[in-house]
N, C-alpha and C positions, 0 to 999 in steps of 0.2 A: 605296129606300135610306133609312136613318134621317136625320132632320134633323140638321145639324151643331150641336153644342152647344159647340164649342171655337172659339177664335180661328183664323182661316185660317192664321196663322203657327205654330200649335201643332205640335209634332212628331207624326208618325204613330206608330202602334204598331210599324210596321216600323223606324222610326228608333230606337226605344227597345229593340228586341230584337236579340239576337245572330242569331236566325233565326226566321222565321215559315214554317211549312210545312203542307201538307195531304197526305193520303194515304188510300188505302182502308183501311177497317177491316173487311175482308171485302167480299163483293159487294153488300151492302145498306146499309153505313154509311160515312160519311166522318169522319175525325178530323183536326182541325187543332191545331197546337201552337205556342205562343208561348214561346220560350226567351228570357227577359229577361236583359239584361246584368248587372243588379244588383237588390238588394232594393228600391230606390226605384222602378225600373221595374215590378218585380213587384207592388208595392203598388198601382200605378195599374191594372194589368190585372186584378188579383185582387179589386179593389173591386167588390162586388156592386151598388153603386149606379151603376156605370158598365157593366161587362161582365156582362150577365145573359142569361137565356134570351130575354127579350123583344127585346133588341138583336139577338141572333143570329137570331131568328125573322124580324125585319124585314129584316135584311141578306141572308139567304139564302132568304127566303120559304118557311120550313118551320114546322110547328106547334111552338110553344114548349114544349108538354108532352112532346115527343119529344127535346128537347135535353138533353144531359148535359154538365155543366161540372165539371172536376176541377182543383182548385187544389193545387199541390204546392210549398209554401213552401221546403222544404229544398233544392229544385232551381231555384227561381225560374221555375217552369214552370206554364202554364195549358193544359190540354187541353180541347178542345171536340169532342163527337161528336154526330152526328145522322144519321137515315136518309137515304140517297141519294134524290133525287127519282125516279130510275129505276135499276133494277139495273145493275150493272157489265156492260158488253159488250152491253147490249140495243140494239135498233135506234135508240132515241132518246138513247142515252148520248153526250154531247158531250165527256167527259173521262174516259176509261176508267180512268185511274189516280188520279183526283181530285187531280192534281198542281197544278191552277190554282185550286182553291177558296179558298186562303189569301189571294189578292190583295185582295179587298174588306176583309178583316179587317186586313191589313197597312196599308191606306190609311186606316183610321180615325184621326182626330185624337185625341190624348190630351185628357182632359177638363180638365186644368189646365196652366198654364204650367210647364215643366220647365227646370231649369238647363241651360245650354248644355253643361256638362261631361257631363251624363247622355246626351247624344246624340252625343258625339264618336265617330267611328269608322264612321258610315254607317248603312245601313238593312238591310232584309230581305234 
């Protein structure tokens, strides 16, 4: 897991988001989505100096060159896709629907202090 670069009391991405989820994108890919509450939260996760292929590669132990990140400012959404480590339904598949892959992403701490008003209302 990447070294923390945020204060331990900094909000998590899950705190800043309306929803953080993961799902299959076919039998060979996983997609994760961060639906941010507002433009301020979106700016944090869309910042390429924070959320980039290297961070995701370290977090999920996948090759950075295979990761695709899509930033959608009009919706305050960031989508992240990468190949599954094993194909869906194979003998070594531990999460057939990729429904739990989002948890490490949601637990990442935001890189800067965020006003309390931005995290009102809960987490992932």
